[in-house]
SEKOL-294975 format. One record per residue (C-alpha): x, y, z. Coordinates in steps of 0.25 Angstrom, whole numbers, padded with zeros to 4 digits, always signed. Each point is the difference from the previous one (the first is absolute). Example, Ala and Ser with C-alpha at 12.3 -4.5 7.8 and 13.67 -1.06 7.14 Angstrom:
BEGIN
+0049-0018+0031;+0006+0014-0002;
% end
This chain:
BEGIN
-0718+0381-0434;-0011-0010+0002;-0002-0001-0015;+0014-0002-0003;+0000-0012+0010;-0013-0006-0006;+0006+0002-0014;+0013-0008+0004;-0008-0011+0006;-0008-0001-0013;+0013+0000-0008;+0006-0011+0009;-0013-0009-0001;+0000+0002-0015;+0015-0003-0002;-0002-0013+0008;-0012-0003-0009;+0008+0002-0013;+0014-0006+0005;-0005-0010+0010;+0013+0002+0009;+0010+0011+0005;+0013+0001-0006;+0009-0010+0007;+0015-0002+0001;+0005-0013+0006;+0011-0009+0003;-0003-0015-0005;-0002-0009+0007;-0005+0006+0013;+0005-0012+0008;+0012-0008-0002;+0008-0011+0008;+0015-0002-0004;+0012-0007+0006;+0011+0006+0006;+0010+0003-0011;-0010-0001-0011;-0002+0010-0011;-0015+0004-0003;-0007+0009-0010;-0011+0011+0003;-0007+0007-0011;-0004+0015+0000;-0013+0001-0006;-0010+0012-0004;-0015-0003-0001;-0013+0006-0004;+0006+0013-0008;-0012+0006-0007;+0000+0003-0015;-0011+0011+0000;-0002+0014+0005;+0000+0001+0015;-0005+0012+0009;+0004+0005+0014;-0014+0007+0001;+0006+0013-0005;+0008-0003-0012;+0000-0011-0011;+0014-0008-0002;+0004-0010-0010;+0002-0014+0005;+0012-0010-0003;+0013-0001+0007;+0012+0008-0005;+0009-0004+0012;+0002-0005+0014;+0010+0003+0011;+0001-0008+0013;+0009-0004+0012;+0001-0015+0004;+0005-0002+0014;+0006-0013+0005;+0008-0005+0012;+0014-0001-0005;+0004-0009+0012;-0010-0010-0005;+0000+0002-0015;+0011+0004-0011;-0003+0006-0014;+0009+0008-0009;-0004+0009-0012;+0004-0012-0010;-0011-0008+0008;-0011+0009-0005;-0005-0004-0014;-0010+0009-0008;-0011-0008-0006;-0003-0003-0015;-0013+0009+0002;+0008+0012+0001;+0014-0003-0006;-0002+0007-0013;-0009+0011+0005;+0010+0007+0010;+0002+0015-0002;+0008+0002+0013;+0004-0009+0012;+0007+0001+0013;+0003-0012+0009;+0009-0001+0013;+0002-0008+0012;+0005+0005+0013;-0001-0004+0015;-0013-0008-0001;-0006+0009-0010;-0003-0002-0015;-0004+0012-0008;-0007-0002-0014;-0004+0011-0009;-0006-0004-0014;-0006+0009-0011;-0006-0005-0012;+0000+0004-0014;-0013-0005-0003;-0010+0001+0012;-0006-0013+0005;-0013-0004+0006;-0006-0012+0007;+0009-0010+0007;+0016-0001-0003;+0013-0005+0007;+0011+0010+0002;+0011-0009+0005;+0005-0013+0006;+0008+0002+0013;+0009-0012+0004;+0003+0000+0015;+0010-0010+0008;-0004-0004+0014;+0011+0003+0010;-0006-0004+0014;-0011-0007+0006;-0012+0010+0002;-0014+0005-0003;+0002+0012-0008;-0008+0010-0009;+0003+0006-0013;-0008+0013-0001;-0003+0011-0010;+0001+0015+0004;-0001+0014-0007;-0007-0007-0011;-0005+0010-0011;-0007-0005-0013;-0002+0012-0011;-0010+0001-0011;+0003+0002-0015;+0001+0015+0001;+0007+0001+0013;-0010+0009+0006;-0007-0011+0009;+0006-0010+0009;-0004-0012+0008;+0006-0001+0014;-0004-0005+0014;-0002+0014+0006;-0011+0003-0011;-0007-0013+0004;+0000-0004-0014;+0012-0010+0000;+0001-0014+0007;+0013-0006+0004;+0002-0015+0002;+0013-0005+0007;+0006-0013+0001;+0003-0008+0013;+0012-0010-0001;+0003-0011+0010;+0014-0005+0000;+0002-0014+0006;+0012-0008+0003;-0002-0014-0006;+0010-0011+0005;+0009-0004-0011;+0008-0012+0007;+0001-0007+0013;+0014-0002+0006;+0002-0014+0007;+0011-0001+0010;+0004-0011+0010;-0003+0003+0015;+0013-0005+0005;+0013-0005-0005;+0012-0006+0008;+0014+0004-0002;+0014-0001+0006;+0010+0010+0003;+0010+0002-0012;-0010-0007-0010;-0008+0006-0011;-0015-0001+0001;-0010+0002-0012;-0014+0006+0002;-0009-0003-0012;-0011+0009-0003;-0011-0005-0009;-0007+0011-0008;-0014-0004-0004;-0007+0009-0010;-0015+0002+0002;-0010-0006-0010;+0000+0008-0013;+0012+0008+0005;+0013+0000-0008;+0012+0005+0009;+0010+0009-0008;+0009+0005+0011;+0002-0002+0015;+0011+0008+0009;+0002+0003+0015;+0010-0001+0011;+0006-0011+0008;-0003+0002+0015;+0009-0008+0009;+0009+0002+0013;+0014+0005-0005;+0006-0006+0013;-0005-0014-0003;-0001-0001-0015;+0008+0005-0013;-0007-0001-0013;+0008-0009-0009;-0009-0002-0013;-0013+0002-0006;-0006-0007-0012;-0013-0003-0007;-0005-0011-0009;-0005+0010-0010;+0003+0015-0004;+0012+0008+0001;+0005+0003+0015;+0007+0012+0005;+0005+0001+0014;+0007+0012+0007;+0008-0005+0012;+0002+0014+0006;-0015+0003+0003;-0005-0015-0002;-0009+0004-0012;-0004-0010-0010;-0008+0000-0013;-0005-0011-0009;-0005+0005-0013;-0004-0006-0014;-0009-0010+0007;-0013-0001-0008;-0004-0011+0010;-0014-0005+0003;+0005-0012+0007;+0008-0003+0013;+0015+0002+0000;+0010+0000+0011;+0010+0011+0005;+0012-0006+0008;+0007+0009+0010;+0013-0006+0007;+0005+0006+0013;+0014-0003+0007;-0003-0003+0015;+0010+0008+0008;-0006-0001+0014;-0009-0009+0009;-0014+0002+0005;-0014+0001-0007;-0002+0011-0010;-0010+0003-0011;+0001+0004-0015;-0011+0006-0009;-0002+0008-0013;-0003+0014+0002;-0006+0012-0008;-0004-0009-0011;-0005+0006-0013;-0007-0010-0010;-0005+0005-0014;-0008-0009-0010;+0001+0001-0015;-0012+0010+0000;+0007+0010+0008;-0008-0003+0013;+0009-0001+0012;+0001-0001+0015;+0010+0006+0009;+0005+0001+0015;-0003-0014+0003;+0008-0011+0008;+0001-0014+0000;-0002-0009+0012;+0012-0001+0009;+0008-0013+0000;+0007-0004+0013;+0014-0006-0001;+0004-0008+0012;+0015+0000+0002;+0004-0008+0012;+0012+0004+0009;+0005+0000+0014;-0006+0010+0011;+0009+0003+0012;-0006+0006+0012;+0004+0003+0014;-0009-0010+0008;+0002+0006+0014;+0010+0009+0008;+0000-0009+0013;-0004+0009+0012;+0010+0001+0010;+0002+0007+0013;+0009+0012-0004;+0010+0004+0010;+0006+0014-0001;+0015+0002-0001;+0001-0016-0002;+0002-0008-0012;-0012-0007-0004;-0002-0011-0010;-0011+0003-0010;-0005-0012-0007;-0006+0002-0014;-0007-0011-0008;-0001+0000-0015;-0008-0009-0009;-0002-0002-0015;-0015-0001-0002;+0001+0000-0015;-0001-0011-0011;+0015-0001-0004;+0013-0001+0008;+0010+0011+0002;+0014-0005-0004;+0008+0013+0001;+0004+0009+0011;-0009+0011+0007;+0001+0008+0012;-0007+0002+0013;+0001+0014+0007;-0005+0004+0014;-0003+0015+0004;-0003+0006+0013;-0008+0012-0003;+0009+0006-0012;+0013-0006+0005;+0006-0013-0007;+0003-0011+0011;+0005-0009-0011;+0000-0007-0013;+0001-0015-0002;+0002-0008-0013;-0009-0012-0003;+0004-0011-0010;-0013-0005-0007;-0013-0004+0007;-0009-0011-0006;-0015+0001-0001;-0006-0001+0014;+0013+0001+0007;+0002+0008+0013;+0013+0006+0005;+0004+0007+0012;+0010+0012+0000;+0005+0006+0013;+0004+0014+0002;+0007+0007+0011;-0007+0013+0005;+0004+0009+0012;-0011+0010+0003;+0007+0013+0005;-0012+0005+0008;-0013-0005+0007;-0011+0002-0010;-0008-0006-0011;+0007-0004-0012;-0005-0003-0014;+0007-0012-0006;-0002-0002-0015;+0005-0013-0007;+0002+0001-0015;+0003-0012-0009;+0006+0001-0014;+0001+0015+0002;+0010+0001-0012;-0010-0007-0008;+0009-0012-0004;-0011-0009-0002;-0012+0001-0009;-0013-0003+0008;-0014-0002-0002;-0003+0011+0011;+0010+0011+0002;-0009+0007+0010;+0001-0010+0012;+0015+0001+0002;-0002+0008+0013;-0003-0004+0015;-0002+0011+0011;-0001-0002+0015;+0001+0010+0011;+0008-0005+0012;+0002+0008+0013;+0014+0000+0006;+0001+0000+0015;+0013+0003+0008;+0002-0010+0011;+0000+0007+0013;+0012-0001+0010;+0001+0005+0014;+0011+0006+0008;-0003-0002+0015;+0005+0005+0013;+0001-0010+0011;+0004+0005+0014;+0006-0008+0011;-0010+0007+0010;-0011+0010+0000;+0001+0004+0015;+0013+0005+0006;+0006+0010+0010;+0009+0012-0001;+0014-0003-0002;-0003-0014-0005;+0003-0004-0015;-0007-0009-0010;+0001-0004-0014;-0008+0001-0013;+0002-0010-0011;-0003+0005-0015;-0005-0012-0008;-0002-0001-0015;-0012-0010-0003;-0007-0007-0012;+0013+0001-0009;+0000-0011-0010;+0009-0005-0011;-0009+0005-0010;+0003+0014+0003;+0013+0001+0009;+0003+0012+0008;+0013+0008-0001;-0001+0013+0008;-0007+0006+0012;+0000+0014+0005;-0009+0008+0010;-0001+0008+0013;-0003-0006+0013;-0007+0011+0008;-0003+0001+0015;-0003+0010+0011;+0014+0006+0005;-0006+0005+0013;-0003-0014+0004;+0010-0009-0008;+0014+0001-0006;+0006-0010-0010;+0013-0003+0005;+0004-0010-0011;-0005-0005-0014;+0007-0013-0006;-0003-0006-0014;-0001-0016+0002;+0003-0003-0015;+0012+0003-0008;-0001+0011-0010;+0006+0001-0014;+0014+0006-0001;+0006+0009-0011;+0015+0002+0000;+0001-0004+0014;-0011+0009+0005;-0013-0006+0006;-0013+0005-0006;-0006+0003+0013;-0003+0013+0008;-0006+0003+0014;-0002+0015+0004;-0005+0003+0015;-0008+0012+0002;-0008+0006+0012;-0013-0008-0003;+0003-0010-0011;+0010-0009-0006;+0003+0000-0015;+0005-0013-0006;+0003-0005-0014;+0005-0014-0004;+0004-0006-0014;+0001-0015+0001;+0001-0011-0010;-0012-0009-0002;-0010-0001+0011;-0010-0010-0004;-0007-0004+0014;-0005+0006+0012;+0012+0006+0009;+0003+0009+0012;+0007+0011-0007;+0005+0009+0012;-0002+0001+0015;-0001+0014+0007;+0003+0001+0015;-0007+0011+0008;+0001+0006+0015;-0012+0005+0007;+0002+0015+0004;-0013+0004+0007;-0014-0004+0004;-0010-0001-0012;-0002-0008-0012;+0006+0001-0014;-0004-0006-0013;+0012-0006-0008;-0004-0001-0014;+0006+0000-0014;-0001+0012-0011;+0005+0003-0013;+0002-0015-0002;+0005-0005-0014;+0003-0014-0003;+0006-0003-0014;+0001-0013-0008;+0011-0006-0008;-0004+0008-0012;+0000+0013+0007;-0015+0001+0001;-0006+0004+0013;-0010-0008+0007;-0013+0009+0001;-0008-0009+0009;+0006+0000+0013;-0007-0001+0013;+0007+0004+0013;-0004+0000+0015;+0004+0008+0012;+0003-0003+0014;-0004+0008+0012;+0010+0000+0012;-0005+0004+0013;+0010+0005+0010;-0006-0002+0014;-0007+0012+0007;-0014+0004+0005;-0011+0001-0011;-0012+0008+0003;-0013-0003-0009;-0014+0006+0000;-0008-0013+0001;-0014+0005-0001;-0009+0013+0000;-0013-0002+0006;-0010+0011-0004;-0015-0001-0002;-0004-0001-0014;-0008+0008-0003;+0003+0011+0010;-0010+0010+0003;+0001+0015-0005;+0003+0010+0011;+0000-0011+0011;+0012-0004+0008;+0006-0013-0005;+0010-0009+0008;+0012-0005-0008;+0008-0012+0005;+0014-0002-0005;+0007-0013+0003;+0015+0000-0001;+0010-0011+0002;+0015-0003+0000;+0003-0012-0008;+0015+0002-0001;+0011-0006+0008;+0003+0011+0010;-0008+0009+0009;-0005+0013-0005;+0002+0013+0008;-0011+0011+0001;-0006+0005-0013;-0012+0008-0006;-0012-0004-0007;-0007+0011-0009;-0014-0002-0006;-0004+0008-0013;-0014+0001-0006;+0004+0003-0015;+0011+0010+0002;-0004+0006+0013;+0006-0005+0013;-0011-0004+0010;+0009-0005+0012;+0013-0004+0005;+0004-0010+0011;+0013-0004+0006;+0002-0015+0003;+0009-0003+0011;+0008-0011-0007;-0003-0014-0004;+0006-0013+0004;+0003-0011-0011;-0014-0006-0004;-0007+0010+0008;-0012+0007-0005;-0008+0012+0005;-0013+0007-0004;+0000+0015-0001;-0014+0008+0001;-0002+0013-0007;-0013+0008-0003;-0004+0007-0013;-0012+0008-0004;-0003-0001-0015;-0002+0013-0006;-0005-0004-0014;-0010-0010-0006;+0010-0008-0009;+0010-0011-0001;+0012+0003+0009;+0014-0006-0001;+0004-0004+0015;+0015-0001+0001;+0008-0005+0013;+0015+0003+0000;+0009-0006+0010;+0014+0006+0003;-0002+0011-0010;+0013+0007+0003;+0008-0014-0001;+0005+0002+0014;+0001-0015+0001;+0009-0009-0009;-0008-0011-0005;+0001-0013-0008;-0011+0005-0009;-0004+0015-0002;-0010-0003-0010;-0011-0006+0009;-0002+0012+0009;-0012+0005-0007;-0014-0005-0002;-0011+0006-0009;-0015-0003+0001;-0012+0006-0007;-0012+0005+0008;-0013+0005-0005;-0007+0011+0008;-0014+0001-0001;-0011+0008+0008;-0012-0006+0007;-0013+0005-0006;-0008+0009+0009;-0015+0001-0002;-0009+0013+0002;-0015-0002+0001;-0011+0009+0000;-0014-0005+0005;-0013+0003+0008;+0001-0001+0015;-0015+0004+0002;-0013-0002-0007;-0007+0011-0007;-0008+0008+0009;-0008+0012-0005;+0009+0000-0012;+0013+0000+0008;+0010-0010+0003;+0015-0001+0005;+0012-0006-0008;+0014-0003+0004;+0013-0001-0007;+0008-0011+0006;+0015-0005-0003;+0003-0015+0001;+0013-0007+0000;+0010+0010+0006;+0011-0008+0007;+0012+0004+0008;+0003+0011-0010;-0009+0010+0006;-0009+0010-0008;+0001+0014+0004;-0007+0008-0012;-0010+0000-0011;-0006+0007-0012;-0012-0003-0007;-0012+0004-0009;-0014-0004+0001;-0010+0003-0011;-0015-0001+0003;-0013+0000-0007;-0014+0004+0005;+0006+0001+0014;+0003+0012+0009;+0011-0001+0011;-0006+0004+0014;+0012-0002+0008;+0014-0006-0001;+0010-0004+0011;+0015-0004-0004;+0011-0005+0009;+0013+0007+0002;+0003+0014-0004;-0009+0002-0012;-0006+0009-0010;-0011-0002-0011;-0008+0008-0010;-0013-0003-0006;-0004+0005-0014;-0008-0005-0012;-0003-0013+0006;+0014-0003+0003;+0007-0002+0013;+0015+0003+0001;+0006-0004+0013;+0014-0002+0007;+0005-0003+0014;+0013-0003+0007;+0006+0000+0014;-0005-0013+0005;+0005-0015+0001;-0009-0011-0004;+0002-0015-0003;-0009-0012-0003;-0014+0004-0003;-0005+0014+0003;-0010+0011-0005;+0005+0013-0007;-0013+0007-0001;-0015+0000+0004;-0009+0007-0009;-0015+0003+0001;-0007+0001-0013;-0014+0005-0003;-0007-0006-0013;-0005+0012-0008;-0011-0007-0008;-0004-0014+0006;-0007-0004-0013;+0014+0000-0007;+0012-0008+0001;+0012+0005+0007;+0015-0003+0002;+0012+0003+0007;+0013-0004-0006;+0014+0001+0005;+0007+0003-0012;+0014+0002+0005;+0008-0003+0012;+0015+0001+0005;+0005-0005+0013;+0013+0003+0006;+0009-0005+0011;+0006+0007+0012;+0012+0004-0009;-0009+0006-0011;+0002-0012-0010;-0012-0004-0008;-0007-0013+0001;+0002-0005-0014;-0011-0011-0001;-0013+0006+0005;-0013-0006-0005;-0013+0007+0002;-0014-0008+0002;-0012+0009-0003;-0013-0005+0006;-0009+0013+0000;-0004-0002-0015;-0012+0001-0008;-0005-0014-0005;+0007+0001-0014;+0014+0004+0006;-0001-0011+0010;-0001-0010-0011;+0011+0007-0007;+0010+0000+0011;-0004-0014+0006;+0012-0009+0001;+0009+0011-0004;+0011+0005+0009;+0006+0012-0006;+0013+0006+0005;-0002+0015+0004;+0010+0005-0011;-0008-0007-0010;-0014+0004+0005;+0005+0014-0001;+0002-0002-0015;-0014-0006-0002;-0011+0009-0006;-0011-0004+0010;-0011+0006-0008;+0002-0008-0012;+0002-0014+0005;-0009-0010-0007;-0005-0014+0004;-0006-0010-0010;-0006-0013+0003;+0002-0012-0010;-0006-0013+0005;+0007-0003+0014;+0011+0010-0002;+0000+0014+0003;+0010+0009-0008;+0005+0013+0007;+0006+0011-0009;+0009+0009+0008;+0005+0013-0008;+0014+0004+0004;+0008+0012-0003;+0015-0004-0001;+0007+0013-0002;-0006+0006-0012;-0006-0012-0006;-0015-0004+0003;+0001-0016+0001;-0010-0010+0006;+0001-0014+0006;-0011-0009-0002;-0001-0011+0011;-0009-0013-0001;-0005-0004+0014;-0001-0015-0003;-0004-0003+0014;-0007+0008+0012;+0011-0005+0009;+0011+0004-0009;+0010+0010+0007;+0007+0009-0010;+0011+0010+0005;+0003+0011-0009;+0014+0006+0004;+0008+0011-0006;+0008-0011-0008;-0012-0002-0008;+0001+0015-0004;+0015-0001-0002;-0002-0012-0010;-0011+0007-0008;+0009+0012-0001;+0013-0008-0004;-0008-0007-0011;-0006+0013-0005;+0014+0006-0001;+0005-0012-0008;-0012+0001-0009;+0004+0014-0003;+0014-0004-0004;-0005-0012-0008;-0010+0010-0007;+0012+0007-0006;+0008-0013-0004;-0012-0007-0006;-0004+0011-0009;+0012-0003-0009;+0000-0015+0000;+0005-0004-0014;+0003-0015+0001;+0000-0013+0008;+0012+0002+0007;-0004+0014+0006;-0014-0006+0004;+0008-0012+0007;+0009+0010+0008;-0013+0008+0004;-0006-0013+0005;+0012-0003+0008;-0003+0013+0007;-0015-0003+0002;+0002-0014+0006;+0010+0007+0010;-0011+0009+0004;-0012-0009+0001;-0005+0002+0015;-0012-0003+0009;-0006+0013+0005;-0009-0008+0010;+0001-0015+0002;-0008-0007+0010;+0002-0015+0000;+0007-0001-0013;+0015-0002-0006;+0005+0004-0013;+0010-0009-0007;+0007-0004-0013;-0001+0014-0007;+0005-0003-0014;-0001+0005-0014;+0000-0005-0015;+0008+0005-0011;-0007+0011-0008;-0005-0003-0014;-0004+0009-0012;-0014-0001-0006;-0007+0007-0012;-0014+0004+0004;-0007+0007-0011;+0009+0011-0004;+0007+0001+0013;+0013-0007+0004;-0002-0004+0015;+0010-0006+0009;-0005-0009+0011;+0005-0007+0013;-0005-0007+0012;+0003+0001+0015;-0004-0011+0009;-0001-0002+0015;-0006-0010+0010;-0009+0005+0010;-0003-0010+0012;-0010+0001+0011;+0005-0005+0013;-0012+0003+0008;-0015-0003+0000;-0004+0013-0004;+0009+0011-0005;+0003+0009-0012;+0012+0007-0007;+0001+0014-0007;+0012+0000-0010;+0005+0012-0007;+0009+0000-0012;+0007+0011-0007;-0003-0001-0015;+0002+0014-0005;-0006+0002-0014;-0001-0015-0003;-0014-0005-0003;-0007-0011+0008;-0004-0010-0011;-0005-0011+0009;+0001-0005+0014;-0003-0015+0001;-0001-0008+0013;+0001-0015+0001;-0007-0006+0013;+0005-0014-0003;-0011-0004-0009;-0003+0011-0010;+0006+0013-0005;-0009+0012+0003;+0002+0014-0005;+0000+0011+0010;-0009+0012-0004;+0003+0014+0003;-0007+0006+0012;-0009-0012+0001;-0002+0000+0015;-0011-0011-0002;+0010-0010-0003;+0002-0011+0011;+0015-0002-0004;+0005+0015-0002;+0001+0012-0009;+0010+0010-0005;-0001+0015-0002;+0010+0012-0003;-0001+0008+0013;+0010+0011-0005;+0007+0002-0013;+0010-0011-0003;-0004-0009+0011;-0007-0013-0001;-0007-0005+0012;-0004-0015+0002;-0010-0004+0011;-0001-0015+0003;-0009-0008+0010;+0004-0014-0005;+0014-0005-0002;+0002-0003-0015;+0012+0002-0009;+0000+0013-0007;+0004+0003-0014;+0001+0015-0004;+0001+0003-0016;+0006+0014-0002;+0002+0007-0014;+0006+0011-0007;-0002+0006-0014;+0013+0001-0007;+0002+0013-0008;-0003+0000-0014;+0011+0002-0009;-0002+0012-0009;+0006+0002-0014;+0009+0012-0003;-0008+0011-0007;+0008+0007-0011;-0004+0015-0003;+0001+0006-0014;+0000+0015-0003;-0004+0004-0014;+0005+0013-0007;+0009+0005-0011;-0004-0013-0008;+0007-0009+0009;-0002-0009+0012;+0008+0001+0013;+0001-0011+0011;+0000+0004+0014;+0012-0007+0006;+0000-0003+0015;+0013+0006+0005;+0002-0009+0013;-0007-0013-0003;-0003-0008+0013;+0002+0011+0009;-0012+0005+0009;-0008+0011-0006;-0002+0008+0013;+0015+0003+0002;+0000+0015+0000;+0014+0004-0005;+0007-0004-0013;+0013-0002+0008;-0006-0010+0009;-0007-0007-0012;+0013-0001-0007;+0007-0005+0012;-0011-0011+0002;+0001-0003-0014;+0015-0002-0001;+0002-0006+0014;-0001-0015+0004;-0011-0002+0011;+0005-0010+0010;-0008-0005+0012;+0000-0013+0008;-0015-0002+0004;-0012-0003-0008;-0008+0009+0010;+0008+0012-0003;-0002-0003-0015;-0015-0001+0001;-0002+0011+0009;+0011+0010-0005;+0010-0003-0011;-0011-0004-0011;-0005+0015+0001;+0013+0005-0003;+0004-0009-0012;-0006-0012-0006;+0014-0007-0001;+0007-0003+0013;+0011-0011+0004;-0004-0008+0013;+0013-0005+0006;+0003-0010+0012;+0015+0003+0001;+0009+0011+0000;+0004+0006-0014;+0012+0009-0004;-0004+0015-0004;+0003+0001-0015;-0010+0010-0005;-0009+0011+0005;-0011-0007+0008;-0012+0003+0010;+0000-0009+0012;-0013-0002+0006;-0002-0006+0014;+0008+0000+0013;+0012-0009+0004;-0009-0011+0005;-0008-0002-0013;+0011+0004-0010;+0013-0007+0000;+0007+0011-0009;-0004+0011+0010;+0005-0009+0012;+0014+0000-0007;+0001+0015-0004;-0008+0006+0012;+0013+0005+0007;+0003+0010-0012;-0014+0007+0002;-0001+0012+0010;-0013-0006+0006;+0001-0014+0005;-0014-0006-0001;-0004-0010+0010;-0014-0007+0005;+0000+0011+0010;+0005+0012-0007;-0005+0009-0005;-0012-0007+0006;-0014-0006-0003;-0006+0004-0014;+0013+0009-0002;+0010-0001-0011;+0012+0008-0006;+0004+0004-0014;+0015+0001-0002;+0011+0000-0011;+0015-0005+0000;+0010-0002-0011;+0005-0014+0001;+0010-0006-0010;-0001+0013-0008;-0015-0003-0002;-0012+0008+0006;-0008-0008+0010;-0014+0004+0006;-0004-0006+0012;-0016-0001+0003;-0001-0007+0013;-0009+0000+0013;+0000-0007+0014;-0012-0008-0006;-0007-0002-0013;-0009+0013+0002;+0013+0008+0002;+0006-0005-0013;-0013+0003-0007;+0000+0014+0005;+0015+0001-0005;-0004-0005-0014;-0012+0009-0001;+0006+0013+0005;+0012-0002-0009;-0010+0000-0012;-0004+0014+0004;+0014+0006+0001;+0006+0010-0011;+0014-0006+0001;+0009-0010+0006;+0002+0005+0015;+0014+0002+0005;-0004-0001+0015;-0009-0011+0006;-0015+0003+0000;-0008-0007+0011;-0014-0004-0003;-0012-0006+0006;-0013-0008-0005;-0011+0007+0007;-0015+0000-0004;+0002-0008-0013;+0011+0009-0005;+0015+0004+0001;+0004+0012+0007;+0013+0007+0003;+0004+0000+0015;+0012+0006+0008;+0012-0009+0004;-0005-0009+0012;
% end
């Protein structure tokens, strides 16, 4: 094949040498600028056709051209041509053997065959196009073939022996004429106004036609006439189209457009959608003239003000409304002014004219029918009787609050102190009644204690109304009340309505008061703001009163406490003997009989009490518990006092009593601080290292065992107080070259009744050097020390501060408390309260971990922060106060590809001593600590995690979900917490191919949790409405059942199948319908972390209740419901245990 390639190359070179150039088909000219609307010509030419023999390297062929076929492509939106616009040239007109020419959809087809073959250069045709739109466009050749004289050889682009040349056409818009309009024109209502538009043709332009549409506001103007100084005018008033033809104008001319003015105000007119064409066919279209503003002066009515007044409910109020004409013309006719209260029309007033600048006051009368805010709206010219410059300023709105004036119905007694069988009177007075709102009727009930008093007469002191000779009044006497009704005329001032006469029946006191009181005004509306009083009548007798309880506060646990009770008789007769009973909470702790009390006499009674618990007790003293004495006042026979019961700390010390001689020394275990509560028993554990116990002596009946460097000892049957020794121990050092220690790890002391001393501190002194530093200044309660892992305590010195780390086992959790000893003289008590606080925070953190896993928005994080701020607690606090715990609203930020929600918790930590520290623990769940900053008053400093070298403090995460902050200075602390929001995932649609088609997998129950086991349960969840009352239940439970729920804060009617989530406290719908379910869920039943699943038919609809005694019980009900095969007919009890829902028996 190489020789063929070489031969072809030689042939091409030889042809180029003979003929100079390749055969070319081209459109001429190659570049052309034309005006929009203008027609222009392109010629189709063939050049460089050879007239000799040609060869393709294999065969020889004759030259000349016997025919040409080609497509010509153009943009039919920009150019137009028809078959008649294609004219064959004189070069070929008389030499055509066959031809085919067509035009369709932006494509021209030309096929010409010659009778006598041609060579050299010749023109095929002239193509006349018209420019339709402004653009840059191309006219291109394609599929072009030129054939030789015998038809056995062709020139075409694919053979690399034909060159095509296209034509580029640029269509431009050349302005034809300018439109000159006035900027403003003045007019009057009802007159005609003419706008003169000067049409100014451009240089070398002769305008043939202009057309367009009139643009104006139909509410302001009506076209009246259009004329032109030249040409023929056509105007269509239905669509405002005009056309002026036969212009042939190269100089300026004027179009006059006349409008009839039908309204006032400013408006604009212009010519739109203008089309202009010159005599050469060029045109412009879609242009507009500048706008002319027509100024039409007129009046302008406004409501200047609704003058604020103090609205009185149920009373006629005058509302002044000011109106003004701020326009440029007077109003001569009538127009209306209307006042509305909310949507209710108060009234309409007609005004006869208003001059420019004039103000008129229109008064309306309005009686508000309830006490509330009213929206008053004044409208001027609401019927549009006046044509105004501005129709949008005819309204004025104001809010006024209507207040009902209060009245009072008072009881006035002739005496407050009486004796049995004596009588007295009580007047009923009606006060604060005015002529603005007179009263007409009063009714009510006068109540009293029938054991003390009797109403023997009730008399109205004003005349009632009368109908057909019957007075409209009524008085009914019952055992403990008098019911009265009175219908009077007009009462427009304060007045005594009635008098009641009472007789004293027995010793005691009775309130006389009014109930079910109704007072009505002359329009029949009741007064809603009525104040009343009551009078207290004392019928003379004795009156026993507990005046005081004197008890030590705090009192001491298990130590007898003296309680002194002072009782007095402040009545008017001597009292006979009576009892006084004393209670601690609900337990009776003593009773004493008082042998009578004279008038004004007081006595002090003494009782003894031994507190049996460490807590706050409610001490109650009750006199005459059986009401053996009739008293003036039975309500002051009881007095209550809160008493704190504490225990005095007891110290147990172990120390050397002899120097070391031959590796042997004696040690003593000594108890200090036992007071009148005598010690009678002990249990202890001593661990020792590099020591051997030679001998041991214990007090009382005792026993001990020694095993693996551990001494377990116990003793009882003795009585000791003050300071005393429990044990004397002789130790032998095993290897004197090594350190040794003897640590009292555990100690329990008990009193003579077998009760444990609760606050026992152990002081170990027989320690190696390292442990001495560790425990220096630490006073650890025995129960706490028992939980400390002694072998793994650590001490680290940073500058002048020694930091002790105590590993502590709390339940099954390994924790640690890290204590900064900021001073050698600092005394630090580590009590069981410390362990309780650490345990409480860990439990809260565990709960928060579940909640914070599913935070979706700012509201959910805000609710979590509320819980966090409630649970911020100091674990150890020496010389510090924690105040001002606050939070900031959460904010969402985009960080990289993550959507993060952040919030801050702030607190102030104040040092109230020279040297101290505080250790604060905060439950944060799965929230991340972004930053902790402190402000020491001069600068912001960022705390670092585990940086114990800091002179201000540090933070750490001691156990999962817990943040611990240690501070040794008193700054303001800001904690920034964050959660990453879940990323929205798009739904994936799966397609299965087969059988030539595609099938889409449709999700049967969209929005329903995929892990629901049963189709029946899925269908129920899908069809039912999920109703809950708490965001916590939604985030923790409901959202894992279905992604659409309804959160309610009030009860709803059951109108469809639904699933109720949460108990009656959280969910108001459950509270309403709980009575219908067989199991009544409360905060206590079925119990902590427990819930119930039950079904009921309500209003013909299936209702499922998933509820618990707490949020974890509700979660258990939801999660277990998802595992069921069918909706249960009987209740199912469940429990959230070890992170999952399990079925349990009925509690």
